[in-house]
C-alpha positions in Angstrom: 112.3 81.3 87.8 112.0 81.9 84.1 108.6 82.5 82.5 108.2 79.1 80.7 108.9 77.3 84.0 106.6 79.6 85.9 103.8 79.1 83.4 104.3 75.3 83.6 104.1 75.4 87.4 100.9 77.4 87.3 99.3 75.2 84.6 100.2 72.1 86.7 98.8 73.7 89.8 95.6 74.7 88.0 95.1 71.1 86.8 95.9 69.3 90.1 94.7 71.7 92.9 93.3 74.9 91.4 91.7 76.5 94.4 94.7 75.9 96.6 96.9 77.4 93.8 94.9 80.6 94.2 94.4 80.6 98.0 97.2 78.6 99.6 95.8 77.6 103.0 98.0 74.7 104.2 94.9 73.0 105.6 93.2 73.0 102.2 96.1 71.5 100.1 95.2 68.4 98.2 91.8 69.6 96.8 90.3 70.1 100.3 88.7 73.4 99.4 84.9 73.3 99.4 83.8 75.6 96.6 81.4 77.6 98.8 84.2 78.1 101.5 86.6 79.2 98.8 84.3 81.9 97.4 83.2 83.0 100.8 86.9 84.0 101.5 86.6 86.5 98.7 83.3 87.9 99.9 84.7 88.2 103.4 87.9 89.9 102.1 85.9 92.4 100.1 83.5 93.1 103.0 86.5 93.8 105.3 88.1 96.1 102.6 84.9 98.0 102.2 84.6 98.5 106.0 88.2 99.8 106.1 87.5 102.2 103.2 84.3 103.4 104.8 86.2 104.1 108.0 88.6 106.3 106.1 85.7 108.7 105.3 87.1 109.5 101.9 83.7 110.8 100.7 84.6 114.2 102.2 87.8 114.3 100.1 86.3 113.4 96.8 85.7 116.1 94.2 82.0 116.7 93.8 80.7 114.7 90.9 84.0 112.8 90.5 82.4 109.5 89.9 79.8 110.8 87.5 82.3 112.3 85.2 82.1 110.9 81.6 85.3 109.4 80.2 87.5 111.8 78.3 87.4 111.5 74.6 90.6 111.1 72.6 91.5 113.8 70.1 90.8 113.0 66.5 93.4 110.9 64.7 94.6 112.3 61.4 96.5 110.5 58.7 100.2 111.4 58.3 99.3 113.6 55.2 96.5 115.4 57.1 94.0 114.6 54.4 92.0 112.0 56.4 90.7 111.6 59.9 89.6 108.4 61.7 86.0 108.5 63.2 86.5 105.2 65.0 85.2 103.1 62.2 86.5 104.5 58.9 88.8 107.1 57.4 87.0 110.2 56.3 88.4 113.0 54.1 89.1 116.1 56.1 87.1 118.2 53.7 83.9 116.4 54.8 81.9 117.5 57.9 82.8 115.7 61.1 79.3 115.5 62.3 
């Protein structure tokens, strides 16, 4: 199926039966999903996933402080001629302090 045809199919499904398009339970086709039942399936799915992850006991395998690590910063970006560097908002001459 080509992308335009696929996009058209999803757009149509989203207009006519959006919850069934996301979670295709044959008993719910034709706009028979109740919104609270629909969202409860996600809650139940995540609860089951979290129980499975807990059962794996991955905590012992994690590097200490792994989740508390700050994101790595990218190296400074210099202009092609090396005369300027980007501070995230503007170009600054390399002769100026980078503070």
